[in-house]
LUMLO-795215 format. One record per residue (C-alpha): x, y, z. Coordinates in pm, whole numbers, plus 50000, padded with zeros to 5 digits. Example, Ala and Ser with C-alpha at 12.3 -4.5 7.8 and 13.67 -1.06 7.14 Angstrom:
<node><u>51230</u><v>49550</v><w>50780</w></node>
<node><u>51367</u><v>49894</v><w>50714</w></node>
END
This chain:
<node><u>49855</u><v>50787</v><w>51319</w></node>
<node><u>49720</u><v>51032</v><w>51545</w></node>
<node><u>49901</u><v>51095</v><w>51908</w></node>
<node><u>49644</u><v>51032</v><w>52135</w></node>
<node><u>49687</u><v>50874</v><w>52517</w></node>
<node><u>49348</u><v>50914</v><w>52670</w></node>
<node><u>49105</u><v>50638</v><w>52710</w></node>
<node><u>48936</u><v>50526</v><w>52362</w></node>
<node><u>48830</u><v>50152</v><w>52274</w></node>
<node><u>49021</u><v>50191</v><w>51974</w></node>
<node><u>49364</u><v>50337</v><w>52060</w></node>
<node><u>49629</u><v>50176</v><w>51865</w></node>
<node><u>49946</u><v>50095</v><w>52012</w></node>
<node><u>50252</u><v>50045</v><w>51777</w></node>
<node><u>50581</u><v>50039</v><w>51945</w></node>
<node><u>50775</u><v>50118</v><w>51614</w></node>
<node><u>50635</u><v>50451</v><w>51577</w></node>
<node><u>50771</u><v>50755</v><w>51723</w></node>
<node><u>50415</u><v>50821</v><w>51910</w></node>
<node><u>50335</u><v>50465</v><w>52024</w></node>
<node><u>49974</u><v>50534</v><w>52144</w></node>
<node><u>49690</u><v>50699</v><w>51940</w></node>
<node><u>49459</u><v>50666</v><w>51690</w></node>
<node><u>49508</u><v>50487</v><w>51350</w></node>
<node><u>49349</u><v>50673</v><w>51054</w></node>
<node><u>49330</u><v>50596</v><w>50678</w></node>
<node><u>49362</u><v>50881</v><w>50447</w></node>
<node><u>49338</u><v>50941</v><w>50052</w></node>
<node><u>49473</u><v>51264</v><w>49969</w></node>
<node><u>49532</u><v>51470</v><w>49663</w></node>
<node><u>49897</u><v>51516</v><w>49616</w></node>
<node><u>49866</u><v>51866</v><w>49419</w></node>
<node><u>49622</u><v>52014</v><w>49690</w></node>
<node><u>49689</u><v>51812</v><w>50005</w></node>
<node><u>49268</u><v>51742</v><w>50041</w></node>
<node><u>49183</u><v>51478</v><w>50220</w></node>
<node><u>48928</u><v>51358</v><w>50002</w></node>
<node><u>48849</u><v>51039</v><w>50238</w></node>
<node><u>48903</u><v>50904</v><w>50604</w></node>
<node><u>48851</u><v>50549</v><w>50762</w></node>
<node><u>48890</u><v>50550</v><w>51143</w></node>
<node><u>49039</u><v>50221</v><w>51194</w></node>
<node><u>48808</u><v>50098</v><w>51546</w></node>
<node><u>49063</u><v>49753</v><w>51547</w></node>
<node><u>48937</u><v>49429</v><w>51451</w></node>
<node><u>48608</u><v>49284</v><w>51495</w></node>
<node><u>48502</u><v>49053</v><w>51764</w></node>
<node><u>48450</u><v>48696</v><w>51711</w></node>
<node><u>48603</u><v>48686</v><w>51370</w></node>
<node><u>48910</u><v>48537</v><w>51160</w></node>
<node><u>49173</u><v>48784</v><w>51150</w></node>
<node><u>49169</u><v>49014</v><w>50828</w></node>
<node><u>49453</u><v>48905</v><w>50548</w></node>
<node><u>49415</u><v>49115</v><w>50300</w></node>
<node><u>49339</u><v>49495</v><w>50503</w></node>
<node><u>49569</u><v>49729</v><w>50290</w></node>
<node><u>49401</u><v>49601</v><w>49987</w></node>
<node><u>49040</u><v>49666</v><w>50148</w></node>
<node><u>49086</u><v>49990</v><w>50284</w></node>
<node><u>49256</u><v>50115</v><w>49970</w></node>
<node><u>48953</u><v>49969</v><w>49762</w></node>
<node><u>48683</u><v>50134</v><w>50039</w></node>
<node><u>48861</u><v>50452</v><w>50015</w></node>
<node><u>48874</u><v>50462</v><w>49618</w></node>
<node><u>48522</u><v>50353</v><w>49563</w></node>
<node><u>48372</u><v>50562</v><w>49292</w></node>
<node><u>48714</u><v>50693</v><w>49141</w></node>
<node><u>48859</u><v>50633</v><w>48779</w></node>
<node><u>49153</u><v>50748</v><w>48591</w></node>
<node><u>49351</u><v>50798</v><w>48931</w></node>
<node><u>49691</u><v>50665</v><w>49027</w></node>
<node><u>49722</u><v>50568</v><w>49334</w></node>
<node><u>50058</u><v>50586</v><w>49557</w></node>
<node><u>50099</u><v>50373</v><w>49874</w></node>
<node><u>50395</u><v>50227</v><w>50065</w></node>
<node><u>50466</u><v>49889</v><w>50133</w></node>
<node><u>50146</u><v>49785</v><w>50395</w></node>
<node><u>49899</u><v>49860</v><w>50110</w></node>
<node><u>50064</u><v>49739</v><w>49802</w></node>
<node><u>50024</u><v>49384</v><w>49629</w></node>
<node><u>49982</u><v>49230</v><w>49292</w></node>
<node><u>49585</u><v>49192</v><w>49396</w></node>
<node><u>49553</u><v>49540</v><w>49456</w></node>
<node><u>49735</u><v>49640</v><w>49168</w></node>
<node><u>49495</u><v>49412</v><w>48956</w></node>
<node><u>49175</u><v>49525</v><w>49089</w></node>
<node><u>49260</u><v>49875</v><w>49059</w></node>
<node><u>49350</u><v>49813</v><w>48666</w></node>
<node><u>48961</u><v>49714</v><w>48627</w></node>
<node><u>48882</u><v>50053</v><w>48790</w></node>
<node><u>49082</u><v>50224</v><w>48516</w></node>
<node><u>49369</u><v>50297</v><w>48796</w></node>
<node><u>49718</u><v>50267</v><w>48825</w></node>
<node><u>49946</u><v>50167</v><w>49109</w></node>
<node><u>50304</u><v>50325</v><w>49214</w></node>
<node><u>50426</u><v>50139</v><w>49557</w></node>
<node><u>50679</u><v>49964</v><w>49732</w></node>
<node><u>50661</u><v>49618</v><w>49829</w></node>
<node><u>50780</u><v>49404</v><w>50094</w></node>
<node><u>51035</u><v>49112</v><w>50005</w></node>
<node><u>50767</u><v>48816</v><w>50166</w></node>
<node><u>50472</u><v>48902</v><w>49957</w></node>
<node><u>50400</u><v>48542</v><w>49783</w></node>
<node><u>50302</u><v>48714</v><w>49432</w></node>
<node><u>50679</u><v>48846</v><w>49373</w></node>
<node><u>50824</u><v>48629</v><w>49094</w></node>
<node><u>51138</u><v>48445</v><w>49246</w></node>
<node><u>51371</u><v>48664</v><w>48958</w></node>
<node><u>51323</u><v>48962</v><w>49176</w></node>
<node><u>51403</u><v>48831</v><w>49494</w></node>
<node><u>51730</u><v>48716</v><w>49330</w></node>
<node><u>51829</u><v>49039</v><w>49246</w></node>
<node><u>52133</u><v>49198</v><w>49452</w></node>
<node><u>52034</u><v>49580</v><w>49483</w></node>
<node><u>52304</u><v>49802</v><w>49600</w></node>
<node><u>52291</u><v>50150</v><w>49762</w></node>
<node><u>52166</u><v>50424</v><w>49548</w></node>
<node><u>52009</u><v>50159</v><w>49315</w></node>
<node><u>51630</u><v>50144</v><w>49231</w></node>
<node><u>51426</u><v>49862</v><w>49033</w></node>
<node><u>51120</u><v>49956</v><w>48896</w></node>
<node><u>50857</u><v>49692</v><w>48802</w></node>
<node><u>50644</u><v>49682</v><w>48512</w></node>
<node><u>50333</u><v>49495</v><w>48486</w></node>
<node><u>50195</u><v>49378</v><w>48157</w></node>
<node><u>49846</u><v>49183</v><w>48070</w></node>
<node><u>49816</u><v>48964</v><w>47753</w></node>
<node><u>49522</u><v>48766</v><w>47753</w></node>
<node><u>49426</u><v>48779</v><w>48095</w></node>
<node><u>49778</u><v>48659</v><w>48272</w></node>
<node><u>49998</u><v>48940</v><w>48383</w></node>
<node><u>50359</u><v>48924</v><w>48315</w></node>
<node><u>50640</u><v>49145</v><w>48545</w></node>
<node><u>50908</u><v>49301</v><w>48424</w></node>
<node><u>51180</u><v>49499</v><w>48569</w></node>
<node><u>51450</u><v>49763</v><w>48511</w></node>
<node><u>51705</u><v>49851</v><w>48729</w></node>
<node><u>51809</u><v>50235</v><w>48761</w></node>
<node><u>52133</u><v>50402</v><w>48965</w></node>
<node><u>52147</u><v>50721</v><w>49091</w></node>
<node><u>52478</u><v>50922</v><w>49184</w></node>
<node><u>52535</u><v>50932</v><w>49566</w></node>
<node><u>52473</u><v>51241</v><w>49754</w></node>
END
């Protein structure tokens, strides 16, 4: 979010952010050089259309068009199992956090009690067209 309080038809209001008003810009950046590879300005929802259900997935697929052999790192707004499968078909991998309310999460992951300084890594394996998820718990030393 780029802070902006002037007049603009696609200025966004996000009460949870430090700068509550601004322009939302999606960016694809290189982690080594911090170079912005592609950008997409969010101009608001389309008029007279149904709300977009997979906006995060669409944004990532638009920004990664034409790329191969890369690892995408994103936050929980963008991460989903369907995005990971789509990127895998493009010979890319996905690393990201995921929200607990995603319908594709297996129930066993929701039952795992997580303590402070614990990380759960989830691995997906594809066999005969179906995706199998496995997870591993890692514990860190407290600071």
